[in-house]
C-alpha positions as CSV (number, residue, x, y, z in Angstrom):
1,M,138.7,130.1,131.7
2,T,141.0,132.5,129.9
3,H,140.9,136.3,130.4
4,R,139.7,136.6,126.9
5,A,136.8,134.2,127.4
6,V,135.8,136.0,130.5
7,A,135.8,139.4,128.4
8,L,133.7,137.8,125.8
9,V,131.2,136.5,128.3
10,R,130.9,139.9,130.0
11,H,130.6,141.6,126.6
12,A,127.7,139.2,125.7
13,W,126.0,139.7,129.0
14,S,126.2,143.5,128.6
15,Q,123.9,143.2,125.5
16,R,120.3,142.6,126.3
17,E,119.6,140.4,123.1
18,L,122.6,138.2,124.0
19,R,121.7,137.9,127.6
20,W,118.4,136.5,126.5
21,L,120.2,134.1,124.2
22,L,122.4,132.9,127.0
23,V,119.4,132.3,129.2
24,I,117.7,130.3,126.3
25,L,120.8,128.2,125.8
26,V,121.0,127.5,129.7
27,V,117.4,126.4,129.6
28,A,118.0,124.2,126.5
29,T,121.0,122.6,128.2
30,A,119.0,122.0,131.5
31,V,116.0,120.3,129.9
32,R,118.1,118.1,127.7
33,A,120.5,117.2,130.7
34,A,117.5,116.2,132.8
35,W,116.1,114.0,130.0
36,V,119.5,112.3,129.4
37,F,119.9,111.4,133.0
38,Y,116.4,109.8,133.0
39,A,116.1,108.2,129.6
40,A,119.6,107.6,128.1
41,R,119.7,103.7,128.1
42,E,121.4,100.8,126.1
43,P,119.5,100.3,122.8
44,Q,117.7,97.0,122.6
45,E,116.8,94.6,119.8
46,L,117.3,95.2,116.1
47,H,116.4,98.8,115.6
48,D,118.3,101.8,114.1
49,P,119.8,103.1,117.4
50,L,121.4,99.7,118.1
51,F,122.9,99.5,114.5
52,Y,124.3,103.0,114.8
53,K,125.9,102.4,118.1
54,F,127.3,99.1,117.1
55,Y,128.8,100.4,113.9
56,A,130.3,103.4,115.9
57,E,131.9,101.0,118.3
58,Q,133.5,99.0,115.5
59,I,134.8,102.1,114.0
60,A,136.2,103.3,117.3
61,L,138.0,99.9,117.8
62,G,139.6,100.1,114.5
63,N,137.5,97.4,112.8
64,G,136.2,99.6,110.2
65,Y,132.5,100.0,108.9
66,R,131.6,96.3,109.1
67,P,129.2,94.2,111.0
68,L,130.1,91.2,113.2
69,D,130.4,88.8,110.3
70,G,133.3,90.9,108.9
71,E,131.6,91.4,105.5
72,P,131.9,94.8,104.0
73,T,128.7,97.0,104.1
74,A,127.5,100.4,102.8
75,Y,124.0,100.0,103.8
76,Y,123.6,103.0,106.1
77,P,125.2,106.4,105.3
78,V,128.4,106.6,107.3
79,G,128.1,110.1,108.5
80,Y,126.4,109.5,111.9
81,P,128.1,106.2,113.0
82,G,131.4,107.6,111.7
83,T,131.1,110.8,113.9
84,L,129.8,108.8,116.8
85,G,132.8,106.4,116.3
86,L,135.2,109.4,116.6
87,V,133.4,110.3,119.9
88,F,133.8,106.8,121.2
89,A,137.4,106.6,120.3
90,L,138.0,109.9,122.3
91,V,136.1,108.4,125.2
92,K,138.1,105.2,125.1
93,H,141.5,106.9,124.8
94,S,140.9,109.7,127.5
95,I,140.1,110.0,131.2
96,I,136.4,110.5,130.3
97,P,134.4,107.5,131.9
98,D,134.0,104.7,129.4
99,N,130.2,104.9,129.2
100,L,129.3,104.9,125.5
101,V,125.5,105.4,126.1
102,M,126.1,108.7,128.2
103,A,128.8,109.8,125.6
104,T,126.2,109.4,122.8
105,A,123.6,111.3,124.9
106,W,125.9,114.2,125.8
107,F,127.2,114.5,122.4
108,N,123.6,114.9,121.2
109,V,123.0,117.5,124.0
110,V,125.9,119.6,122.7
111,L,124.7,119.4,119.1
112,S,121.2,120.2,120.0
113,V,122.1,123.2,122.2
114,A,124.4,124.4,119.5
115,T,121.6,124.0,116.9
116,T,119.4,126.4,119.3
117,G,122.1,129.0,118.9
118,V,122.5,128.7,115.1
119,L,118.6,129.2,114.8
120,Y,119.0,132.5,116.6
121,G,121.4,133.4,114.0
122,L,119.2,132.3,111.1
123,G,116.2,134.1,112.5
124,K,118.3,137.2,112.9
125,R,119.6,137.1,109.4
126,L,116.3,136.4,107.7
127,F,114.1,138.8,109.9
128,D,115.6,140.3,113.1
129,G,117.1,139.5,116.5
130,T,113.7,139.2,118.2
131,V,112.6,136.5,115.8
132,G,115.9,134.8,116.3
133,L,115.4,134.7,119.9
134,V,111.9,133.4,119.7
135,A,113.0,130.7,117.2
136,A,115.7,129.6,119.6
137,A,113.3,129.5,122.5
138,I,110.8,127.5,120.5
139,F,113.5,125.0,119.6
140,A,115.1,125.0,123.1
141,V,112.1,123.2,124.7
142,F,110.6,121.4,121.8
143,P,109.7,118.1,123.4
144,N,110.5,115.7,120.8
145,I,113.8,117.4,120.0
146,V,114.6,116.9,123.6
147,Y,113.5,113.2,123.5
148,H,115.9,112.6,120.6
149,T,119.0,113.6,122.7
150,A,118.8,110.4,124.7
151,V,119.1,108.1,121.7
152,P,121.7,107.3,118.9
153,L,119.9,108.5,115.8
154,T,120.9,110.7,112.9
155,E,118.5,113.6,113.4
156,T,120.3,115.5,116.1
157,L,123.5,115.7,114.0
158,F,121.7,116.3,110.8
159,M,119.7,119.2,112.1
160,F,122.8,120.9,113.4
161,L,124.6,120.5,110.1
162,V,121.7,121.7,108.0
163,A,121.2,124.7,110.1
164,T,125.0,125.6,110.1
165,A,125.2,125.2,106.3
166,L,122.3,127.6,105.9
167,L,123.6,130.1,108.4
168,L,126.9,130.0,106.6
169,L,125.3,130.6,103.2
170,L,122.6,133.2,104.2
171,S,125.0,135.4,106.2
172,G,126.6,136.5,103.0
173,D,125.9,139.7,101.2
174,W,123.2,138.5,98.7
175,R,121.9,142.0,97.9
176,A,125.3,142.8,96.3
177,R,125.2,139.6,94.5
178,R,128.6,138.5,95.8
179,L,129.5,135.9,98.2
180,E,133.0,135.2,99.6
181,P,134.8,132.1,98.3
182,W,135.5,130.9,101.9
183,R,131.7,131.0,102.6
184,L,130.8,129.0,99.6
185,V,133.6,126.4,100.4
186,A,132.4,126.3,104.0
187,F,128.8,125.8,102.9
188,G,129.8,123.1,100.5
189,L,131.9,121.2,103.1
190,V,129.1,121.2,105.6
191,V,126.5,120.2,103.1
192,G,128.7,117.4,102.0
193,Y,129.2,116.2,105.5
194,S,125.3,116.4,106.0
195,G,124.9,114.3,102.9
196,L,127.0,111.6,104.5
197,V,124.4,111.6,107.3
198,R,121.2,112.0,105.3
199,P,121.7,112.4,101.5
200,I,118.4,114.6,101.3
201,S,120.4,117.8,102.1
202,L,122.5,117.5,98.9
203,P,120.0,119.3,96.7
204,F,120.7,122.4,98.8
205,L,123.4,123.0,96.2
206,L,120.8,123.0,93.4
207,I,118.4,125.3,95.4
208,M,121.3,127.8,95.9
209,L,122.0,127.9,92.1
210,I,118.3,128.3,91.2
211,V,117.8,131.2,93.6
212,M,121.1,132.9,92.5
213,L,120.0,132.7,88.8
214,A,116.5,134.0,89.7
215,W,118.0,136.9,91.8
216,G,120.2,138.0,88.9
217,F,123.6,136.7,89.8
218,G,124.0,135.9,86.2
219,W,124.7,132.5,84.7
220,R,128.5,132.7,84.9
221,R,128.7,133.8,88.5
222,S,125.9,131.5,89.7
223,I,127.6,128.4,88.1
224,Q,131.0,129.4,89.5
225,Y,129.6,129.8,93.0
226,A,127.7,126.5,92.8
227,A,130.7,124.7,91.3
228,L,132.9,126.1,94.1
229,A,130.3,124.8,96.7
230,G,129.8,121.5,94.8
231,V,133.6,120.7,94.7
232,A,133.8,121.2,98.4
233,A,130.9,118.8,99.0
234,V,132.4,116.3,96.6
235,A,135.7,116.6,98.5
236,V,133.9,115.4,101.6
237,I,132.1,112.5,100.0
238,L,134.7,111.2,97.5
239,P,136.8,109.4,100.0
240,W,133.7,107.4,101.1
241,S,132.8,106.6,97.6
242,I,136.2,105.4,96.7
243,R,136.2,103.1,99.8
244,N,132.8,101.7,98.7
245,F,134.1,101.1,95.2
246,I,137.2,99.2,96.7
247,V,135.4,97.1,99.4
248,M,132.1,96.7,97.7
249,D,133.4,96.3,94.3
250,S,130.7,98.6,92.9
251,P,130.3,102.3,92.3
252,V,128.3,103.1,95.5
253,I,128.4,106.9,96.1
254,I,127.0,107.0,99.7
255,S,124.9,104.0,100.7
256,T,122.9,101.0,99.4
257,N,119.6,101.6,101.2
258,L,117.9,103.8,98.7
259,G,116.3,101.0,96.8
260,D,114.9,99.4,100.1
261,D,113.6,102.7,101.2
262,L,111.8,103.4,97.8
263,C,110.4,99.8,97.6
264,M,108.8,100.0,101.2
265,G,106.7,102.9,99.8
266,H,106.0,101.4,96.4
267,Y,104.7,97.8,96.3
268,P,101.4,95.9,95.9
269,G,99.5,96.5,99.2
270,A,101.8,99.2,100.4
271,T,100.3,101.1,103.5
272,G,102.6,104.1,103.3
273,H,104.4,103.1,106.4
274,F,107.5,101.2,107.3
275,A,107.2,97.4,106.2
276,L,109.5,94.6,105.1
277,P,107.3,92.9,102.4
278,D,108.4,89.8,100.6
279,F,108.1,91.8,97.3
280,C,111.1,93.8,98.4
281,F,113.1,91.5,100.5
282,A,112.6,87.9,99.6
283,G,114.9,85.8,97.2
284,Y,118.2,87.0,98.3
285,E,119.2,84.4,101.0
286,H,121.7,82.6,98.8
287,L,124.0,85.7,98.3
288,E,126.8,87.2,100.4
289,R,126.1,90.3,102.4
290,S,127.6,92.8,100.0
291,E,126.0,91.0,97.1
292,V,122.6,91.3,98.8
293,E,123.0,94.9,99.4
294,L,124.1,95.7,95.8
295,K,121.5,93.5,94.0
296,R,118.5,94.5,96.2
297,D,119.4,98.1,96.0
298,H,119.3,97.9,92.1
299,D,116.2,95.5,92.1
300,N,114.2,97.6,94.6
301,T,114.9,100.8,92.9
302,R,113.6,99.4,89.7
303,R,110.6,97.8,91.3
304,A,109.6,100.9,93.0
305,I,109.8,103.0,89.8
306,R,107.9,100.4,87.9
307,F,105.1,100.2,90.4
308,A,104.7,104.1,90.5
309,V,104.5,104.3,86.8
310,D,102.1,101.3,86.4
311,H,99.8,102.3,89.3
312,P,99.3,106.1,89.2
313,V,96.0,105.9,91.1
314,A,97.5,103.8,93.9
315,E,100.5,106.2,94.0
316,A,98.1,109.1,94.4
317,K,96.3,107.5,97.4
318,L,99.7,106.4,98.9
319,I,100.9,109.9,98.9
320,V,98.0,110.8,101.3
321,K,98.8,107.8,103.5
322,K,102.5,108.7,103.7
323,A,101.6,112.2,104.5
324,R,99.5,111.0,107.4
325,W,102.3,108.7,108.7
326,L,104.7,111.6,108.3
327,W,102.9,114.3,110.2
328,D,100.3,112.8,112.4
329,Q,102.3,112.7,115.6
330,D,105.7,114.0,117.1
331,H,106.8,111.7,119.8
332,D,109.0,109.3,117.9
333,G,112.0,110.2,120.1
334,L,110.1,108.9,123.0
335,D,109.4,105.6,121.2
336,A,113.1,105.4,120.3
337,A,114.2,106.0,123.9
338,Q,112.3,102.9,124.8
339,S,113.7,100.8,121.9
340,Y,110.3,101.0,120.1
341,G,108.6,98.9,122.7
342,D,111.3,96.5,123.7
343,D,112.4,98.6,126.8
344,E,109.3,100.2,128.3
345,F,110.8,101.8,131.4
346,I,108.5,104.9,131.4
347,G,105.4,104.5,133.6
348,E,102.0,104.5,131.7
349,N,100.7,107.8,133.1
350,L,104.0,109.7,132.6
351,H,104.3,108.1,129.1
352,T,100.8,109.3,128.1
353,A,101.6,112.8,129.5
354,L,104.8,113.1,127.6
355,I,103.1,112.0,124.3
356,H,100.4,114.7,124.9
357,V,102.8,117.4,125.7
358,A,105.0,116.6,122.5
359,D,102.1,116.3,120.1
360,G,100.3,119.3,121.5
361,Y,103.4,121.5,121.3
362,F,104.2,120.2,117.7
363,F,100.8,121.0,116.3
364,I,100.7,124.5,117.8
365,V,104.1,125.2,116.4
366,M,103.1,123.7,113.0
367,A,100.0,125.9,112.8
368,L,102.1,129.0,113.7
369,G,104.8,128.0,111.3
370,G,102.3,127.5,108.5
371,V,101.2,131.0,108.9
372,G,104.8,132.3,109.2
373,I,105.6,131.1,105.6
374,A,104.0,134.5,104.7
375,G,107.2,136.0,106.2
376,L,109.3,134.1,103.8
377,V,107.4,135.1,100.7
378,Y,106.9,138.7,101.4
379,P,108.7,140.7,100.2
380,L,108.6,138.5,97.1
381,W,111.9,137.1,96.0
382,E,114.1,138.2,99.0
383,P,116.9,135.7,98.1
384,R,117.9,134.5,101.4
385,R,114.3,133.8,102.4
386,M,113.7,132.0,99.2
387,V,116.7,129.7,99.8
388,F,115.3,129.0,103.4
389,L,111.8,128.4,102.0
390,L,112.9,126.0,99.3
391,A,115.1,124.1,101.7
392,M,112.3,123.9,104.1
393,L,109.9,122.6,101.6
394,F,112.4,120.0,100.3
395,V,113.3,118.6,103.7
396,S,109.6,118.5,104.7
397,F,108.2,116.7,101.7
398,V,111.0,114.6,100.1
399,P,110.3,111.8,102.5
400,L,107.0,111.1,100.6
401,L,109.2,109.7,97.7
402,F,109.9,106.8,100.2
403,F,107.5,105.9,103.0
404,G,106.0,107.8,105.8
405,D,107.3,107.9,109.3
406,A,107.2,110.6,112.1
407,R,110.9,110.5,112.4
408,F,111.4,111.8,108.9
409,H,109.7,115.1,109.6
410,V,112.1,115.9,112.6
411,P,114.7,117.7,110.3
412,A,112.0,120.1,109.4
413,V,111.5,121.4,112.9
414,P,114.2,124.0,112.8
415,F,112.7,125.5,109.8
416,V,109.2,125.5,111.4
417,S,110.6,127.0,114.6
418,V,111.8,130.0,112.6
419,T,108.6,130.7,110.8
420,A,106.6,130.1,113.9
421,A,108.7,132.7,115.7
422,W,107.9,135.2,112.9
423,T,104.2,134.7,113.4
424,I,104.5,135.2,117.2
425,V,106.6,138.3,116.9
426,M,104.3,139.9,114.2
427,A,101.3,139.0,116.3
428,W,102.9,140.6,119.3
429,R,103.8,143.8,117.4
430,M,100.4,144.1,115.8
431,A,98.4,143.5,119.0
432,P,98.5,147.1,120.2
433,R,97.0,148.4,116.9
434,L,94.2,145.8,117.1
435,V,93.1,146.6,120.6
436,A,93.7,150.3,120.6
437,P,90.5,152.4,121.1
438,P,89.2,154.3,118.0
439,P,89.9,157.9,117.9
440,R,87.3,160.3,119.4
441,D,85.4,162.7,117.2
442,A,86.5,166.3,117.7
């Protein structure tokens, strides 16, 4: 460790708030490391973790983003397998032990611990340092977030990118209605990157524009700022779009799975949960892979929209069903670690206990976070809090456009951790007033 690094650590330790943050980060690292040593395993059967790991290996080996048959694909967004492919390439060409399962898990640990620190920054910018510390502490030991570190899924990287993008944007001087160009470019670059992982973050650019207009930045400046961030985001996404146009021979901006995800939530007999109905997937057996992806994406998008328009009552009922599947539990990371039932290595009693711990923690934080929304709307139209609130609502509910799955609410956890922290801190500060004895009469 260099003298400068030692000096920085000593300076941090000399400040009480940063001492607490370091303790929280150490705890976050410890619980994730313990889980990784226990639960990181080779993904089994045809589930998302296996696909992500396989595509990452192909990229690391220089084979490009292609399945075993060699046909081009753009089905999954490339952000996560591409990033993991870079990690794998580093492992394969260095003295690091060539264990891709552990490389994935430790990469997730680094991202998840980093997100813990970023949440401290967000809580401090939006409220104060105490809220930031409590938000970081909530996230540090969030059971399902810990479970996710052992498996190759998009959520851990996506949460880090979204939290980082918001911290970059919200750390600017919004009250003066002027943001530095570098900050807008950095925000756009990270949003573009996150869009290649999960495209649901791209509307953050629109959220920024809306709040700037409402806060009085003016049309000209608001559009200039949004355009600067938007160009940066496009610069990240455009190379992948060009690749897709070349290898898929079609203008695919990010991926071809939008139609499938829409159709799974909008078809006759839909349950609101994941399914592979013939309505969406039958009749393409005679086509090549790239043709299947393109045609099915187009057909299923059209089918889903038509079903939604023609069956408004059924759609209203489906929204309720999807919401139930989306929010009724919070242990999907545990399921993923066991390859969704195809590698059940956790004993029954421990498995049950881990489920109860995760779900109980989740529902308590959700309740506190719901109350904490009050901290975002008061004082009314504080611009940074409005950006955070709109981003939180968007990430939380946009999955209802597709189908319900507990995994889809995971990106909302960092947001809820911050609002739950506000509730806890406000309750702690108000408690002395509530329990103080009444004044005596003279």
